[in-house]
N, C-alpha and C positions, 0 to 999 in steps of 0.2 A: 658729853660722852663721845661724839664723833669728832671732836676738835683735836684729840690727841692722835698724832700720826702713828706712834707705836701701837696704840690700841687698834686703829684701823687695820694696820698690817697684820697684827695678831688675829683679829677677827676674820679677815679675808683668808689667811692661811689655814685657820681651823675649818672654815667652810670648804675650802679646796681639799683638805685632808679627808673630810667626811665623804666628799664625792668620790675621791680616789679609793677609799675603803669600800664603798658601795660598789664601784665598778669592779674592783678586785674580787669581791665576793661573787658577783654575777659572772665574771670571767671564769673563776674556778669552778662554779657550777656548770658552766657551759663545757669546759674541758672534761669534767667528770662525766657529763652526759654523753659527750662524743666518744669517750673511752668505752662506755657501755653499749655503743652502737647506735645511740640516739642522735637526733639532729636537734641542736638547740635553736628554738625559734619561739617567738611570743605566741601565746594562746590564740590571739585573734588571727594570726597568720595561719596557724595550724588548722583552725576551724575552716578558714577559707579554702585551704588546700584540700581538706577532706570533702568539703562540699563540692569543689570543682571535679573531683574524681567521680562523684555520683551522678553528675548531670548528664553525661552522654547516655548512660543506661536508663535514666529516668526519661530522657527525651525519646529513646528508642521504644520504651513501653508506651508512651503517649502516641507516637506515630503508628504503632501497631493497632491502636484503637480507631484509626481512620478507616472509613469505608473505601472501597475501590474507587468510587467516583470522586471522593475527597482527595485520594492520593493522586489521581489524574490531574485534578485542579492544582494541587500543590506542585506537581512536576511542571505544569505550564507556567505557574506563578514563578517558579524558580528560574525559568528561562526568560523572565522579564516581561511576560505578556500582561496587558491590561485586562480588566474585568471584561470589557467588550470583546477583546480578541479571544479570550478564553471562552466566552459565550458563543462566539461564532464558530470556533473550532469544535466545540462539543455539541452544537445545536441547541443551546440553552438560551434563556433570556438573561440579560445583565443582572436583573434583580435576583434571579435564581443563583447566579454565581456569587453575588453579594451575600445571600442567605447561607450558602455553603461555606463561604469564607468566615462568616461569623461563628458558625458551628466549629470550624477548624480552629479558629483562634481560641475558642473555649476549651476544646480538647487538648490543645498544645499549651494552654495557659500563657498566651501571648496577647499583645494588643496591637500589633502592626504587621504589615506584609513582610517587612524586613526581618522582624523577630521570628515570624513563622518559617520563612525560608531558611534562616540560620538554624533553627531547631530541627527542621526537616533534614537539612544536610548533615548536621551533627549526628542525628539518629541513624541516618543511612550509613555514615562512615563508621559509627560504633557497631552497627549490625554486621558490616562487612569485615570488621576486625575480629569479631568473635568466632 
């Protein structure tokens, strides 16, 4: 079956033609969508874009749930202070700071200092934009 050169050429050409037809149909749908004011993009990308728009506002709501003492700890954390340095500044024990941080992580739905600071900053910038 694959020994005939004309057959191989015909088979390859037909596969290529099918791909071209599929691309043309996709392209014409994209052009039609753009004419109607839409933006042609895959569903997966659209979902990610929509999710990304909601995150700053969700983060702002989570940061609003922090108590004033937790906000102060977050501000010091954002300045790069260690637990011990935060404890010394606030007159607390290092264990108390760790306990507060665990509560903060839960409220912000994060698992690290870096994630907490990013969420805190994004919430504060979203709140200042509104």
